[in-house]
C-alpha positions as CSV (number, residue, x, y, z in Angstrom):
1,M,8.0,-7.4,5.3
2,N,9.6,-5.7,1.7
3,L,8.0,-2.3,1.6
4,S,5.5,-0.6,2.7
5,C,3.8,2.8,1.4
6,H,1.0,4.9,2.6
7,W,-1.5,7.4,0.5
8,R,-3.6,9.8,2.5
9,V,-5.7,12.3,0.7
10,P,-7.4,15.7,1.7
11,D,-10.8,14.6,2.1
12,G,-9.1,12.0,4.4
13,R,-9.2,8.5,3.2
14,W,-6.0,6.2,2.6
15,I,-4.5,3.6,1.2
16,S,-2.4,1.1,2.5
17,S,0.1,-1.1,0.5
18,T,2.6,-4.1,1.9
19,L,4.7,-5.5,-0.1
20,A,6.6,-8.7,1.5
21,S,7.8,-12.8,0.5
22,V,6.0,-15.3,1.7
23,A,6.9,-19.2,1.1
24,P,6.0,-20.9,-2.4
25,D,3.4,-22.7,-0.8
26,A,1.9,-20.0,1.7
27,A,-1.2,-19.5,-0.7
28,P,-3.6,-22.3,0.6
29,I,-2.8,-21.9,4.0
30,A,-3.5,-18.0,3.9
31,E,-6.6,-19.1,1.6
32,A,-8.1,-21.0,4.3
33,A,-7.1,-18.6,7.1
34,L,-8.8,-15.0,4.9
35,R,-11.8,-17.2,4.3
36,G,-12.2,-18.0,8.4
37,Q,-11.9,-14.5,8.8
38,G,-14.8,-13.9,6.1
39,Y,-12.7,-13.2,2.9
40,S,-14.1,-14.3,-0.4
41,C,-11.4,-16.1,-2.3
42,A,-10.8,-16.3,-6.2
43,T,-7.6,-17.8,-8.1
44,D,-7.5,-14.7,-11.0
45,A,-4.5,-15.3,-13.8
46,G,-2.0,-17.4,-11.5
47,A,-2.8,-15.4,-8.0
48,L,-4.5,-15.9,-5.1
49,V,-6.8,-12.8,-4.6
50,C,-8.9,-12.2,-1.1
51,A,-11.1,-9.9,-0.3
52,R,-13.5,-8.7,2.1
53,T,-16.0,-4.9,2.7
54,T,-16.2,-3.9,6.4
55,G,-18.1,-0.9,7.2
56,G,-16.8,1.1,4.1
57,L,-13.2,-0.7,4.4
58,L,-12.0,-3.1,1.0
59,E,-9.2,-5.3,2.3
60,E,-7.2,-7.0,-0.2
61,H,-4.8,-9.8,-0.4
62,T,-2.8,-10.8,-3.0
63,L,-0.8,-13.8,-3.2
64,R,1.4,-14.5,-6.2
65,D,4.9,-15.5,-7.4
66,G,6.3,-15.8,-3.5
67,L,4.6,-12.0,-2.3
């Protein structure tokens, strides 16, 4: 992990973001694992973006250029 940030707003909602280095060939492995956990994935502008919403919580993973 290179960097992790957390933000909380007064009404109790929060955002968490983590920036981590991954191997250049990790995208296909990550995509298969995330799809297996119920994420939908698409490639957009050279980035693999996988997202799912569970109980009102949006979780998104973006892999681009080794990050």
